N, C-alpha and C positions, 0 to 999 in steps of 0.2 A: 313139487320138487322140480328144479330147473335142470334141464339137460343141455349140456354144451354141444353145439354142433361144430365139428371140426371142418374148417374150410381148407381144402387142399389147394395149394398154389404151386405153380410150376409143374414139373414132370415127375414128382415123387423122388425116388431114389436116383441119385445122379452118379453114384459110383465114385471111383478114384478121381481126385481133382475137384472135389466139391467146392463150390464157390468160385470156380474159374470161368463160369459162364458156359455158353454152348460151343465155344471154340478154344483151341489151345493157342494162346498168344504167340508162343515161339514159332509154331508152325505157320500161323498166319503171316507173321513178320518175314519168315524165310520165303514163303510163296510170293509175297509182295515184292521183296527185293529181287527175286528171280524174274518176276514179271517186269520190273523196272529195267533190268539188264536187257531183257528181250526187246522192250520198247526202244531203248537207247540204240541197240543194234539195228533195229528196223529203221529208225530215224537216220542213222548213218548211211544205210543202204539207199534210202530214198534221196538223201542229199547227194550221194555219189551219182545216182542216176540222173538227177536234175543237172548237175555239173556236166556230166557226159553229154546229155542232150543239148545243152547250151553251147558247148564247145564244138560239137559236130556241125551244128548249123545247117542251113539250106535243106532242100528236099523235104520229103514227107517224114514226119516224126514216126519212129518205130513204135510199135505197140509192145509194151513190156508186160510180162506176167510176173506175179509175185508168188 
């Protein structure tokens, strides 16, 4: 008599949202968009600092902290 062996793949019971993978797509998208906005603001701040340092000219450059 042949006995089937069940091979368990994955993490077993996944609960609600089965088949959606290990992450919630909407939450990941929301976090990435927020991160992109933060990066864009950081880039704007760096660009402003560069402009300010170039227009001030002369003397020792000031050390900026972020």
